[in-house]
C-alpha positions in Angstrom: 106.1 94.1 80.6 109.8 93.7 80.7 111.8 96.0 82.8 115.3 96.4 83.7 116.1 98.3 86.9 119.6 99.6 87.4 120.6 99.9 90.9 119.9 97.4 93.6 119.9 99.7 96.5 116.8 100.7 98.8 114.9 102.5 95.8 115.6 99.7 93.2 114.8 97.0 95.4 111.5 98.2 96.4 110.5 99.1 92.6 111.7 95.6 91.8 109.7 94.0 94.5 106.7 96.0 93.6 106.7 95.2 89.7 107.9 91.5 90.2 104.9 90.9 92.5 102.6 92.3 89.6 104.1 89.5 87.5 106.4 91.8 85.5 109.5 90.4 83.8 111.9 92.1 86.0 115.8 92.3 85.7 118.1 94.1 88.4 121.5 95.3 87.4 124.2 96.6 90.1 127.9 96.4 90.3 127.6 95.0 93.8 127.0 91.4 93.3 125.7 91.1 96.9 123.1 93.4 96.4 122.1 91.5 93.1 122.1 88.2 95.2 119.9 89.8 97.8 117.2 90.7 95.1 117.5 87.5 93.2 117.2 85.5 96.4 114.4 87.5 98.0 112.4 88.5 94.9 111.3 86.8 91.8 113.6 88.8 89.4 116.7 88.1 87.4 120.0 89.6 88.3 122.9 90.8 86.4 126.3 91.8 87.8 128.1 94.8 86.3 128.1 98.5 85.3 124.7 99.3 84.1 126.1 102.0 81.7 127.9 99.3 79.7 126.3 98.2 76.7 127.4 94.5 77.1 125.6 94.6 80.6 122.3 95.8 79.4 122.6 93.3 76.5 122.8 90.5 79.0 120.1 92.3 80.9 117.7 91.9 77.9 117.7 95.5 76.9 117.0 94.5 73.0 113.5 93.9 73.8 113.0 95.7 77.2 109.9 97.9 77.5 111.3 100.3 80.3 114.7 101.1 82.2 114.6 102.5 85.3 118.3 104.0 86.3 118.3 104.5 89.8 122.1 103.9 90.6 123.6 106.2 93.1 125.7 107.9 90.5 123.8 110.6 88.4 126.2 110.2 85.5 125.7 106.5 85.4 122.2 107.0 85.3 122.2 109.4 82.4 124.6 107.5 80.5 122.5 104.3 81.0 119.6 106.0 79.7 121.6 107.3 76.7 123.2 103.7 75.9 119.6 102.2 76.3 118.0 104.6 73.8 121.2 104.9 71.0 121.9 101.2 71.2 118.8 99.3 72.1 116.0 101.7 71.4 114.3 101.1 74.7 111.0 102.9 74.3 111.0 104.5 77.9 113.6 105.5 80.1 113.3 107.0 83.8 116.3 108.2 85.6 117.1 109.3 89.1 119.4 112.6 89.3 120.3 114.3 92.6 122.7 116.9 91.6 121.2 120.4 91.3 123.1 121.4 88.5 122.0 118.7 86.2 118.3 119.5 87.4 118.7 123.4 86.9 119.8 122.6 83.1 117.3 119.9 82.3 114.3 122.1 83.6 115.7 125.0 81.8 114.1 126.4 78.8 117.3 126.7 77.3 118.0 122.9 77.6 117.1 120.7 74.8 115.6 117.6 76.5 115.8 115.5 73.2 119.6 115.6 73.4 119.3 113.6 76.7 116.9 110.7 75.9 115.5 110.6 79.5 111.5 110.4 79.4 111.2 111.1 83.2 113.6 112.5 85.4 112.9 112.0 89.4 114.7 114.4 91.9 114.6 112.5 95.4 115.5 116.0 96.9 112.6 117.9 95.2 110.2 114.8 95.9 111.3 115.0 99.7 111.0 118.9 99.9 107.6 118.8 98.5 106.5 115.7 101.2 108.2 118.2 103.8 105.9 121.0 102.7 102.9 118.9 102.9 103.7 117.8 106.5 104.0 121.4 107.5 100.5 122.3 105.7 98.9 119.4 108.0 101.1 119.8 111.3 99.2 117.2 113.4 99.5 114.4 110.8 102.3 111.7 110.4 101.7 111.5 106.7 99.9 113.4 104.0 99.5 113.5 100.2 97.4 115.5 97.7 95.1 114.0 95.2 92.7 115.1 92.7 94.5 118.2 91.5 94.7 119.2 95.3 91.4 119.2 96.1 91.6 115.9 98.2 94.1 115.0 100.9 95.3 111.4 102.2 95.8 112.0 106.0 97.9 110.0 108.3 96.7 110.5 111.9 97.9 108.8 115.2 95.1 108.4 117.6 95.5 109.3 121.2 93.6 108.6 124.3 91.6 111.9 124.2 90.3 111.1 120.6 86.6 111.7 121.2 85.6 109.0 118.2 87.5 106.0 119.9 85.4 102.7 120.3 83.0 104.0 117.7 82.1 101.7 114.8 83.1 103.4 111.6 79.5 102.7 110.1 78.5 105.1 112.9 81.0 107.7 112.3 79.4 108.3 108.7 76.1 108.7 110.5 77.4 110.9 113.1 79.1 113.5 110.5 77.2 112.9 107.4 78.2 116.0 106.0 81.9 115.3 106.5 83.5 114.3 103.1 86.3 111.9 104.8 86.5 108.0 104.7 88.9 105.8 107.0 90.5 103.7 104.3 93.4 102.3 106.3 94.5 101.3 109.8 97.7 100.3 111.3 97.2 98.4 114.5 100.2 96.7 116.3 102.3 97.0 113.3 99.7 95.6 110.8 98.1 97.8 108.1 94.8 96.7 106.8 91.6 98.1 105.2 88.8 98.5 107.8 85.5 97.0 107.7 82.4 99.5 108.4 81.7 97.6 111.6 85.5 98.0 112.8 86.1 100.1 116.0 89.2 102.6 116.3 91.6 102.6 119.5 94.2 104.6 121.2 97.4 103.9 119.5 95.9 103.0 116.0 97.4 104.9 113.1 94.8 105.6 110.6 94.7 106.9 106.9 91.8 109.3 106.1 91.0 110.4 102.6 89.1 113.7 102.9 88.2 116.7 100.8 90.6 119.6 101.2 88.0 121.7 102.6 87.0 119.4 105.3 90.7 118.8 106.5 90.6 120.9 109.4 87.2 119.4 110.6 88.5 115.9 109.8 91.4 116.7 112.2 89.2 118.0 114.8 86.9 115.0 114.7 89.8 112.7 115.6 91.2 114.8 118.4 93.8 117.0 116.5 94.4 120.5 116.8 95.0 123.0 113.9 97.7 125.7 114.0 99.1 127.7 111.4 102.8 127.5 111.1 104.2 130.7 111.3 107.7 130.1 112.6 110.0 127.1 111.2 113.5 126.3 111.9 115.0 123.9 109.2 118.0 121.9 110.3 120.3 121.2 107.2 120.9 123.6 104.3 121.5 121.2 101.5 119.1 120.6 98.4 116.0 119.6 100.5 116.4 122.4 103.3 117.1 125.0 100.6 114.2 123.7 98.5 111.7 124.0 101.4 112.9 127.4 102.2 112.6 128.5 98.9 109.1 127.4 98.7 108.1 129.0 102.0 109.4 132.4 100.8 107.3 132.1 97.6 104.0 131.7 99.8 101.8 134.6 100.3 101.5 134.3 103.8 104.3 135.4 105.8 106.4 132.5 107.1 109.6 133.2 109.2 112.0 130.4 108.6 115.6 130.0 109.7 118.2 127.4 108.7 120.9 125.9 110.7 123.8 124.3 108.4 126.9 122.8 109.9 129.1 123.2 106.4 130.0 126.8 105.9 130.2 126.5 102.2 126.6 125.1 102.0 125.5 127.6 104.5 126.8 130.4 102.4 125.3 129.0 99.4 121.8 128.7 100.9 122.3 132.3 102.4 123.1 133.5 98.8 120.2 131.6 97.3 117.7 132.8 99.6 116.0 136.4 100.5 114.2 136.5 103.8 115.2 133.2 105.4 118.0 133.6 108.1 120.9 131.3 107.7 123.0 130.3 110.9 126.4 128.5 110.5 126.5 125.8 113.0 125.7 122.5 114.6 122.0 121.6 114.9 122.9 119.5 117.7 124.3 122.4 119.8 121.7 123.6 122.0 123.1 127.2 121.9 122.7 127.4 118.2 119.3 125.8 118.7 118.4 128.7 121.1 119.9 131.4 118.8 117.3 130.3 116.2 114.5 130.6 119.0 113.7 126.9 118.9 111.6 127.4 122.1 109.3 129.8 120.3 109.1 127.8 116.9 106.0 126.3 115.6 107.8 123.6 113.8 111.4 122.0 113.4 112.4 120.2 110.3 115.6 118.1 110.5 116.6 117.3 107.0 120.4 116.5 107.2 121.9 113.6 105.5 122.2 111.7 108.9 119.2 109.9 110.4 120.7 109.9 113.8 121.5 113.7 113.7 117.7 114.1 112.5 116.3 112.2 115.2 118.3 113.7 118.2 117.8 117.3 116.9 114.2 116.5 116.7 114.1 115.2 120.1 116.0 118.1 121.5 114.0 120.6 119.9 110.8 119.3 121.3 112.3 119.1 124.8 113.0 122.9 124.4 109.6 123.8 123.6 109.3 123.4 119.9 105.5 122.4 119.0 106.1 120.0 116.3 109.3 118.0 115.1 109.4 116.4 111.5 112.7 114.2 110.8 114.1 112.9 107.5 114.8 109.3 108.2 116.3 107.1 105.2 116.2 103.8 107.5 112.6 102.4 107.5 113.4 100.5 110.6 113.7 103.4 112.6 110.1 104.4 112.0 108.8 102.5 115.0 111.0 105.0 117.2 109.0 108.0 116.3 106.3 107.4 118.9 108.4 106.8 121.8 110.7 109.9 121.1 107.5 112.1 120.6 108.7 112.9 116.9 105.4 114.0 115.3 106.0 113.2 111.7 108.9 111.6 109.6 109.8 111.6 105.9 111.1 108.4 104.1 112.9 109.5 101.0 112.7 105.8 99.6 108.9 105.9 99.8 108.8 109.4 98.1 111.1 108.4 95.4 109.2 104.9 94.9 106.0 106.5 94.9 107.1 109.1 92.4 108.7 106.2 90.1 105.4 104.2 90.4 103.5 107.3 89.3 105.3 107.4 86.0 105.1 103.6 85.6 101.4 103.0 86.0 99.8 103.3 82.5 96.5 104.4 81.0 94.4 106.6 83.2 96.2 106.1 86.3 96.6 109.7 87.4 98.7 109.2 90.7 100.1 106.6 92.8 101.3 107.0 96.6 103.0 104.2 98.3 102.1 103.8 101.9 104.4 102.2 104.5 107.0 99.9 103.4 105.2 99.3 100.3 102.4 97.7 102.1 99.5 99.4 100.2 99.0 102.1 97.6 96.6 105.0 97.2 95.7 105.0 93.4 93.8 108.0 91.4 92.5 106.7 88.2 90.3 108.0 85.7 87.2 105.5 84.8 87.3 104.3 81.0 84.2 103.7 79.2 85.4 100.2 78.8 86.0 99.6 82.6 83.9 97.1 84.5 83.2 100.2 87.1 81.5 102.4 84.6 77.8 102.7 84.8 77.6 100.7 88.2 76.9 101.8 91.7 79.9 101.3 94.3 77.7 98.6 96.1 77.6 96.7 93.0 81.3 96.3 92.3 83.0 93.1 93.6 86.3 94.7 95.0 88.7 92.7 96.6 88.6 92.7 100.5 91.9 94.9 100.7 90.4 97.8 98.6 88.4 100.7 99.7 87.0 103.8 97.5 88.2 107.0 99.2 86.4 109.5 97.0 85.1 110.3 93.7 85.4 113.5 91.3 82.8 114.2 89.0 83.7 117.0 86.7 85.4 119.2 89.0 83.6 118.2 92.4 84.9 115.6 94.9 82.3 113.7 96.7 81.9 111.3 99.4 81.5 107.8 98.2 78.4 106.0 99.1 76.9 102.6 98.3 74.6 104.1 95.8 76.9 106.3 94.1 77.1 105.5 90.6 80.3 105.6 88.9 80.4 107.0 85.3 82.9 106.9 82.4 85.4 109.9 83.0 84.7 110.2 86.8 88.1 110.2 88.9 88.2 107.5 91.7 90.7 107.2 94.6 91.1 103.7 95.7 93.1 102.5 98.9 94.4 98.9 98.0 96.6 96.5 99.9 99.6 95.5 97.8 98.4 92.2 96.8 95.1 93.6 95.3 96.9 96.3 93.2 97.1 94.1 90.2 93.2 93.3 90.6 92.6 97.0 90.8 94.3 97.6 87.8 92.3 94.8 86.0 89.0 96.3 87.4 90.0 99.8 85.9 91.2 98.1 82.7 94.5 99.8 82.9 97.0 97.8 80.7 100.7 97.7 82.4 101.6 97.8 78.4 103.0 101.1 77.6 102.2 101.0 73.9 
């Protein structure tokens, strides 16, 4: 597949790394020649320096025979014009654009807006993706990461193991025997900074960060088995009233259970805009770093604080200060992935990486065929892939133990009809079944071959 990626920032570079590693023909375009050079020096990609929306630049990037263009520059307008030029001048079949401004998104998602007038096949909103990720973190408060699969019937949970975890030093094979009715599988383990897919004989140790794929009905039981308490979030303080904070507050107001939310926003115009858009949420104008304003928001009695300003350091410091004041849980928005190792020492319970959520969303729309969802784990070290088994797939009709999966691949769950079942060695996969696979990055291509999912779109 021939792909043009416009924008060589964090998201563009990550997508380029992912697609080039899968042996696609990738060209990166950016107005900053240093970013283009970084991409071409570190990745197996071609690079063009110039404005992505200029027809001559797209021509040099190979737009005339491109299969896909991803417009992920920092400018909404450039991304939209790029897609328009790609469509009108070069007839690029598939176009994905990242848009941030709420005004554009409101128009695009409105029934009054004719999508065919703006030739973008998929619109990615980082703020909406991050808001959804924040809501998922709040729904599973004792996890550092979570994502829904199989129409919400299954969850991927990231759990940090403490010294008091009751199943430490227990082989995973024995866990399956002890909790035979638990529909949960440990699919990934991060130990001393290295992520790997575990073998049945592997044990878990304090300090491990594990990824567990579980039936949604078994989430609470899974958390308890791994030493985590479950508590309903009723009082939430949101630091930052921009698009992310506003999106979370709106979603909380729409829930049937009563959640008392408060927003602290430093900018008066932004605070006023949030107050006008919300009905039950209290909006306070002030600096989230100010302990007095935090106490006015009753941070000491809050079940969770969600720090989602546009400044990583502010989010981290607010989260630390909130925990010290007595808040039970702290979630911070962190754009810089190199700050992730600081979460544990700072006693921050979970963090949201906008780059990872945006990359996952774009990958979800790039994967073709019966791939229904893709979630990027860590620094694109692994993926959780949900796919439907085709009748032509080499998996169809075989028991799981008969399938020669790569070493870095584990089956997390299988959905037959509308029922999610725990994968066992004797479980037979049939055409039409939905399967969730944890795959280390080098094994993704082989997984797609097993699924017989072509990367070609047409």
